[in-house]
Structure formats: C-alpha cells, structure tokens
DSSP file (Angstrom, degrees, kcal/mol; ACC not computed):
  #  RESIDUE AA STRUCTURE BP1 BP2  ACC     N-H-->O    O-->H-N    N-H-->O    O-->H-N    TCO  KAPPA ALPHA  PHI   PSI    X-CA   Y-CA   Z-CA
    1    1 A X    >         0   0    0      0, 0.0     3,-0.5     0, 0.0     0, 0.0   0.000 360.0 360.0 360.0 -24.1  130.1  229.8  197.4
    2    2 A X  T 3   +     0   0    0      1,-0.2     3,-0.2     3,-0.1     0, 0.0   0.799 360.0  56.8 -70.8 -26.9  129.1  231.5  200.5
    3    3 A X  T 3  S+     0   0    0      1,-0.2     2,-1.2     2,-0.0    -1,-0.2   0.729  92.6  71.6 -76.4 -20.9  132.1  230.2  202.4
    4    4 A X    <   +     0   0    0     -3,-0.5     2,-0.6     2,-0.0    -1,-0.2  -0.427  65.8 148.7 -93.3  59.8  134.6  231.7  199.8
    5    5 A X        -     0   0    0     -2,-1.2     2,-0.5    -3,-0.2    -3,-0.1  -0.844  28.3-163.6 -97.9 123.8  134.1  235.2  200.9
    6    6 A X        -     0   0    0     -2,-0.6     2,-0.2     4,-0.0    -2,-0.0  -0.905   2.4-166.4-107.8 130.0  137.2  237.5  200.5
    7    7 A X     >  -     0   0    0     -2,-0.5     4,-1.8     1,-0.1     5,-0.2  -0.597  38.9 -98.3-103.6 176.4  137.5  240.8  202.3
    8    8 A X  H  > S+     0   0    0     -2,-0.2     4,-2.2     1,-0.2     5,-0.2   0.865 118.6  52.9 -64.6 -39.3  140.0  243.5  201.5
    9    9 A X  H  > S+     0   0    0      1,-0.2     4,-2.6     2,-0.2    -1,-0.2   0.911 109.3  47.8 -66.1 -43.4  142.4  242.5  204.3
   10   10 A X  H  > S+     0   0    0      2,-0.2     4,-1.6     1,-0.2    -1,-0.2   0.876 111.0  51.8 -68.1 -34.9  142.7  238.9  203.3
   11   11 A X  H  X S+     0   0    0     -4,-1.8     4,-2.1     2,-0.2    -2,-0.2   0.917 112.0  45.8 -65.6 -42.8  143.2  239.8  199.7
   12   12 A X  H  X S+     0   0    0     -4,-2.2     4,-2.1     1,-0.2    -2,-0.2   0.892 110.3  54.5 -65.3 -39.8  146.1  242.2  200.6
   13   13 A X  H  X S+     0   0    0     -4,-2.6     4,-0.6     1,-0.2    -1,-0.2   0.834 111.9  44.6 -64.4 -31.7  147.5  239.6  202.9
   14   14 A X  H  X S+     0   0    0     -4,-1.6     4,-0.7    -5,-0.2    -1,-0.2   0.859 115.9  45.1 -78.2 -36.4  147.6  237.1  200.0
   15   15 A X  H  X S+     0   0    0     -4,-2.1     4,-2.4     1,-0.2     5,-0.2   0.756  97.8  72.0 -81.7 -24.9  149.0  239.5  197.5
   16   16 A X  H  X S+     0   0    0     -4,-2.1     4,-1.9     1,-0.2     5,-0.2   0.932  99.8  43.6 -61.1 -49.7  151.8  241.0  199.6
   17   17 A X  H  X S+     0   0    0     -4,-0.6     4,-1.7     1,-0.2    -1,-0.2   0.878 114.1  52.0 -64.1 -34.1  154.1  238.0  199.7
   18   18 A X  H  X S+     0   0    0     -4,-0.7     4,-2.1     1,-0.2    -1,-0.2   0.899 108.8  49.6 -68.3 -39.1  153.5  237.4  196.0
   19   19 A X  H  X S+     0   0    0     -4,-2.4     4,-2.5     1,-0.2    -1,-0.2   0.875 108.7  52.7 -68.4 -35.5  154.4  241.0  195.1
   20   20 A X  H  X S+     0   0    0     -4,-1.9     4,-2.2    -5,-0.2    -1,-0.2   0.872 108.7  50.9 -68.2 -34.5  157.6  240.8  197.2
   21   21 A X  H  X S+     0   0    0     -4,-1.7     4,-1.7     2,-0.2    -2,-0.2   0.918 112.1  46.3 -66.0 -42.7  158.6  237.7  195.3
   22   22 A X  H  X S+     0   0    0     -4,-2.1     4,-1.6     1,-0.2    -2,-0.2   0.898 113.0  50.0 -65.7 -39.5  158.1  239.3  191.9
   23   23 A X  H  X S+     0   0    0     -4,-2.5     4,-2.0     1,-0.2    -2,-0.2   0.884 108.0  52.7 -67.3 -38.4  159.9  242.4  193.1
   24   24 A X  H  X S+     0   0    0     -4,-2.2     4,-2.2     1,-0.2    -1,-0.2   0.862 107.6  51.9 -67.4 -34.0  162.9  240.4  194.3
   25   25 A X  H  X S+     0   0    0     -4,-1.7     4,-2.0     2,-0.2    -1,-0.2   0.863 107.9  52.6 -67.8 -34.5  163.2  238.7  190.9
   26   26 A X  H  X S+     0   0    0     -4,-1.6     4,-1.9     2,-0.2    -2,-0.2   0.904 109.7  48.1 -66.2 -40.9  163.2  242.1  189.3
   27   27 A X  H  X S+     0   0    0     -4,-2.0     4,-2.6     2,-0.2    -2,-0.2   0.906 110.3  52.0 -65.5 -41.7  166.1  243.2  191.5
   28   28 A X  H  X S+     0   0    0     -4,-2.2     4,-2.5     1,-0.2    -1,-0.2   0.895 108.5  51.2 -61.9 -39.7  168.0  240.1  190.8
   29   29 A X  H  X S+     0   0    0     -4,-2.0     4,-2.0     2,-0.2    -1,-0.2   0.894 110.4  49.2 -64.6 -39.3  167.6  240.6  187.1
   30   30 A X  H  X S+     0   0    0     -4,-1.9     4,-2.4     2,-0.2    -2,-0.2   0.921 111.7  48.1 -65.8 -43.2  168.9  244.2  187.4
   31   31 A X  H  X S+     0   0    0     -4,-2.6     4,-2.5     1,-0.2    -2,-0.2   0.906 110.8  51.3 -65.4 -40.4  171.9  243.1  189.4
   32   32 A X  H  X S+     0   0    0     -4,-2.5     4,-2.0     1,-0.2    -1,-0.2   0.893 110.2  50.2 -61.9 -38.8  172.6  240.3  186.9
   33   33 A X  H  X S+     0   0    0     -4,-2.0     4,-2.1     2,-0.2    -2,-0.2   0.899 110.3  49.6 -65.0 -40.8  172.4  243.0  184.1
   34   34 A X  H  X S+     0   0    0     -4,-2.4     4,-2.5     2,-0.2    -2,-0.2   0.905 110.3  49.6 -66.0 -41.1  174.8  245.3  186.0
   35   35 A X  H  X S+     0   0    0     -4,-2.5     4,-2.5     2,-0.2    -1,-0.2   0.890 110.1  51.0 -66.6 -37.3  177.4  242.5  186.5
   36   36 A X  H  X S+     0   0    0     -4,-2.0     4,-2.3     2,-0.2    -1,-0.2   0.910 111.6  47.9 -64.1 -40.8  177.2  241.5  182.9
   37   37 A X  H  X S+     0   0    0     -4,-2.1     4,-2.5     2,-0.2    -2,-0.2   0.900 111.4  50.6 -65.4 -40.6  177.8  245.2  181.9
   38   38 A X  H  X S+     0   0    0     -4,-2.5     4,-2.4     2,-0.2    -2,-0.2   0.923 111.1  47.9 -63.2 -44.4  180.7  245.4  184.4
   39   39 A X  H  X S+     0   0    0     -4,-2.5     4,-2.3     1,-0.2    -2,-0.2   0.914 113.0  48.2 -63.3 -43.0  182.4  242.3  183.1
   40   40 A X  H  X S+     0   0    0     -4,-2.3     4,-2.3     2,-0.2    -1,-0.2   0.903 111.5  50.5 -64.4 -41.1  182.0  243.5  179.5
   41   41 A X  H  X S+     0   0    0     -4,-2.5     4,-2.4     2,-0.2    -2,-0.2   0.909 110.7  48.5 -64.6 -42.5  183.4  246.9  180.3
   42   42 A X  H  X S+     0   0    0     -4,-2.4     4,-2.5     2,-0.2     5,-0.2   0.903 110.8  50.9 -65.6 -39.9  186.4  245.4  182.1
   43   43 A X  H  X S+     0   0    0     -4,-2.3     4,-2.3     1,-0.2    -2,-0.2   0.922 111.8  47.4 -61.5 -43.2  187.1  243.1  179.1
   44   44 A X  H  X S+     0   0    0     -4,-2.3     4,-2.5     2,-0.2    -2,-0.2   0.891 111.6  51.1 -65.5 -39.1  186.9  246.1  176.8
   45   45 A X  H  X S+     0   0    0     -4,-2.4     4,-2.5     2,-0.2    -2,-0.2   0.912 110.7  47.5 -64.5 -43.1  189.2  248.1  179.0
   46   46 A X  H  X S+     0   0    0     -4,-2.5     4,-2.4     2,-0.2    -2,-0.2   0.917 113.4  48.7 -64.4 -42.6  191.8  245.4  179.2
   47   47 A X  H  X S+     0   0    0     -4,-2.3     4,-2.5    -5,-0.2     5,-0.2   0.923 113.0  46.6 -64.1 -44.1  191.7  244.9  175.4
   48   48 A X  H  X S+     0   0    0     -4,-2.5     4,-2.5     1,-0.2     5,-0.4   0.916 112.7  50.1 -64.3 -42.9  192.1  248.6  174.7
   49   49 A X  H  X S+     0   0    0     -4,-2.5     4,-2.1    -5,-0.2     5,-0.3   0.909 113.0  47.1 -61.2 -42.2  194.9  248.9  177.2
   50   50 A X  H  X S+     0   0    0     -4,-2.4     4,-2.2    -5,-0.2    -2,-0.2   0.928 115.8  42.7 -67.3 -45.6  196.7  246.0  175.6
   51   51 A X  H  X S+     0   0    0     -4,-2.5     4,-2.1     2,-0.2    -2,-0.2   0.952 119.5  41.3 -68.2 -49.9  196.3  247.1  172.0
   52   52 A X  H  X S+     0   0    0     -4,-2.5     4,-2.4    -5,-0.2     5,-0.2   0.924 117.2  48.2 -66.3 -44.2  197.1  250.8  172.6
   53   53 A X  H  X S+     0   0    0     -4,-2.1     4,-2.4    -5,-0.4     5,-0.2   0.917 111.8  49.0 -63.5 -43.1  200.0  250.1  175.0
   54   54 A X  H  X S+     0   0    0     -4,-2.2     4,-2.4    -5,-0.3    -1,-0.2   0.898 111.3  50.4 -64.3 -39.0  201.6  247.5  172.7
   55   55 A X  H  X S+     0   0    0     -4,-2.1     4,-2.3    -5,-0.2    -2,-0.2   0.919 111.0  48.4 -64.6 -42.8  201.4  249.9  169.7
   56   56 A X  H  X S+     0   0    0     -4,-2.4     4,-2.1     2,-0.2    -2,-0.2   0.903 112.4  48.0 -65.6 -40.4  203.0  252.7  171.7
   57   57 A X  H  X S+     0   0    0     -4,-2.4     4,-2.4     2,-0.2    -1,-0.2   0.910 110.9  52.1 -64.9 -41.2  205.8  250.5  172.9
   58   58 A X  H  X S+     0   0    0     -4,-2.4     4,-2.3     1,-0.2    -2,-0.2   0.913 109.0  49.6 -60.8 -43.0  206.3  249.2  169.4
   59   59 A X  H  X S+     0   0    0     -4,-2.3     4,-1.6     1,-0.2    -1,-0.2   0.895 110.0  51.5 -64.1 -39.4  206.6  252.7  168.0
   60   60 A X  H  X>S+     0   0    0     -4,-2.1     5,-2.4     2,-0.2     4,-0.5   0.914 110.2  48.7 -64.1 -42.3  209.1  253.6  170.7
   61   61 A X  H ><5S+     0   0    0     -4,-2.4     3,-1.1     1,-0.2    -2,-0.2   0.916 110.2  51.3 -62.2 -42.0  211.3  250.6  169.8
   62   62 A X  H 3<5S+     0   0    0     -4,-2.3    -1,-0.2     1,-0.3    -2,-0.2   0.804 108.5  51.9 -67.2 -28.3  211.1  251.5  166.2
   63   63 A X  H 3<5S-     0   0    0     -4,-1.6    -1,-0.3    -5,-0.2    -2,-0.2   0.531 115.6-115.9 -84.4  -6.1  212.3  255.0  166.9
   64   64 A X  T <<5 +     0   0    0     -3,-1.1     2,-0.3    -4,-0.5    -3,-0.2   0.770  50.3 172.4  79.7  25.4  215.2  253.8  168.9
   65   65 A X    > < -     0   0    0     -5,-2.4     3,-1.0    -6,-0.2     4,-0.3  -0.523  28.2-150.8 -71.5 129.5  214.0  255.2  172.2
   66   66 A X  T >  S+     0   0    0     -2,-0.3     3,-0.5     1,-0.2     4,-0.4   0.716  94.5  60.3 -75.3 -20.0  216.2  254.0  175.1
   67   67 A X  T 3> S+     0   0    0      1,-0.2     4,-2.6     2,-0.1    -1,-0.2   0.487  78.9  92.4 -82.0  -2.8  213.3  254.3  177.5
   68   68 A X  H <> S+     0   0    0     -3,-1.0     4,-2.3     1,-0.2    -1,-0.2   0.863  82.1  52.4 -63.1 -36.8  211.3  251.7  175.5
   69   69 A X  H <> S+     0   0    0     -3,-0.5     4,-1.9    -4,-0.3    -1,-0.2   0.919 112.0  45.1 -67.6 -42.0  212.6  248.7  177.6
   70   70 A X  H  > S+     0   0    0     -4,-0.4     4,-2.2     1,-0.2    -2,-0.2   0.901 113.7  50.3 -65.8 -40.1  211.6  250.4  180.9
   71   71 A X  H  X S+     0   0    0     -4,-2.6     4,-2.5     1,-0.2    -2,-0.2   0.866 107.6  54.4 -65.6 -34.7  208.3  251.4  179.5
   72   72 A X  H  X S+     0   0    0     -4,-2.3     4,-2.5    -5,-0.2    -1,-0.2   0.913 108.0  48.7 -64.8 -41.7  207.7  247.9  178.2
   73   73 A X  H  X S+     0   0    0     -4,-1.9     4,-2.3     2,-0.2    -2,-0.2   0.921 112.9  47.8 -64.0 -43.3  208.3  246.5  181.7
   74   74 A X  H  X S+     0   0    0     -4,-2.2     4,-2.7     1,-0.2    -2,-0.2   0.893 111.2  51.9 -62.8 -39.4  205.9  249.0  183.2
   75   75 A X  H  X S+     0   0    0     -4,-2.5     4,-2.7     2,-0.2    -2,-0.2   0.921 109.7  48.1 -63.4 -44.3  203.3  248.2  180.5
   76   76 A X  H  X S+     0   0    0     -4,-2.5     4,-2.2     2,-0.2    -2,-0.2   0.902 112.9  48.5 -64.7 -40.9  203.5  244.5  181.3
   77   77 A X  H  X S+     0   0    0     -4,-2.3     4,-2.3     2,-0.2    -2,-0.2   0.930 113.3  47.2 -64.4 -44.8  203.2  245.1  185.0
   78   78 A X  H  X S+     0   0    0     -4,-2.7     4,-2.6     1,-0.2    -2,-0.2   0.895 112.4  49.5 -63.1 -40.4  200.2  247.4  184.4
   79   79 A X  H  X S+     0   0    0     -4,-2.7     4,-2.6     2,-0.2    -1,-0.2   0.879 110.1  51.4 -66.9 -37.1  198.6  244.9  182.0
   80   80 A X  H  X S+     0   0    0     -4,-2.2     4,-2.4     2,-0.2    -2,-0.2   0.919 112.1  46.0 -64.9 -43.2  199.1  242.1  184.6
   81   81 A X  H  X S+     0   0    0     -4,-2.3     4,-2.2     2,-0.2    -2,-0.2   0.937 114.9  46.9 -64.8 -45.8  197.4  244.2  187.3
   82   82 A X  H  X S+     0   0    0     -4,-2.6     4,-1.8     1,-0.2    -2,-0.2   0.897 113.3  49.3 -63.3 -40.5  194.5  245.2  185.1
   83   83 A X  H  X S+     0   0    0     -4,-2.6     4,-2.5     2,-0.2    -1,-0.2   0.874 108.9  52.5 -66.1 -38.3  194.1  241.6  183.9
   84   84 A X  H  X S+     0   0    0     -4,-2.4     4,-2.8     2,-0.2    -2,-0.2   0.898 107.7  51.3 -65.4 -39.7  194.1  240.3  187.5
   85   85 A X  H  X S+     0   0    0     -4,-2.2     4,-2.2     2,-0.2    -1,-0.2   0.912 111.0  49.6 -61.4 -41.1  191.4  242.8  188.5
   86   86 A X  H  X S+     0   0    0     -4,-1.8     4,-1.9     2,-0.2    -2,-0.2   0.921 112.4  46.5 -63.1 -44.7  189.4  241.5  185.5
   87   87 A X  H  X S+     0   0    0     -4,-2.5     4,-2.0     1,-0.2    -2,-0.2   0.910 111.5  51.7 -65.0 -42.1  189.9  237.8  186.5
   88   88 A X  H  X S+     0   0    0     -4,-2.8     4,-2.5     1,-0.2     5,-0.2   0.902 109.9  48.9 -63.0 -41.2  189.0  238.5  190.1
   89   89 A X  H  X S+     0   0    0     -4,-2.2     4,-1.8     1,-0.2    -1,-0.2   0.874 110.3  51.4 -68.1 -34.5  185.8  240.3  189.1
   90   90 A X  H  < S+     0   0    0     -4,-1.9    -1,-0.2    -5,-0.2    -2,-0.2   0.856 113.9  44.9 -67.7 -33.2  184.8  237.4  186.8
   91   91 A X  H  < S+     0   0    0     -4,-2.0    -2,-0.2     1,-0.1    -1,-0.2   0.919 122.6  33.1 -76.0 -43.5  185.4  234.9  189.6
   92   92 A X  H  <        0   0    0     -4,-2.5    -2,-0.2     1,-0.2    -3,-0.2   0.632 360.0 360.0 -94.2 -13.7  183.7  236.7  192.4
   93   93 A X     <        0   0    0     -4,-1.8    -1,-0.2    -5,-0.2    -3,-0.1   0.410 360.0 360.0-108.5 360.0  180.8  238.5  190.5
C-alpha cells in the first residue's frame, strides 16, 4: 500500500484525458441533436411548401386565372430546389 501513493499532480494527469473524452462525447451528442433538428425542420418546410403551394395553385385554376399555369411551373421549380436542398442535407449531414 505504501507504493500506491497518489499526489495531486498525478491525479490531475490521470483525470484530464478522461474528462476530455467525456466532454467530446457530450459535444458529439449536441451536434447529433442539432442535425436531427435541422433535418426535421427541413422536412416540415418542404411539406408545408408543397401543401400550401399546391392548394394556392388549385384555387387559381378553379378561379380560371390565366397566370395559374406559369405559377404552377414556378411552384414546381421552387419545390424541386427546396427538395434538393433537403436531400443534400440528408446525405451530407
């Protein structure tokens, strides 16, 4: 038992690497949480854009608006861009 003597410096030297490992796992958990939130938010944004945009285009068609066809093309292009951003973030994050 006399050989197992710990002083303050050796205890700090042993605990420092362990604390950095625990802290890095905490950061990884936070980043994973943020990416999950980002993915969920983008999915919700794409869904809202698709539902609201499709409803507005449908109402324009039903009212006989001549600009409805041009608006539909713009809507499809916007939905494609928004969807591609969503897919890219899911692949790379």
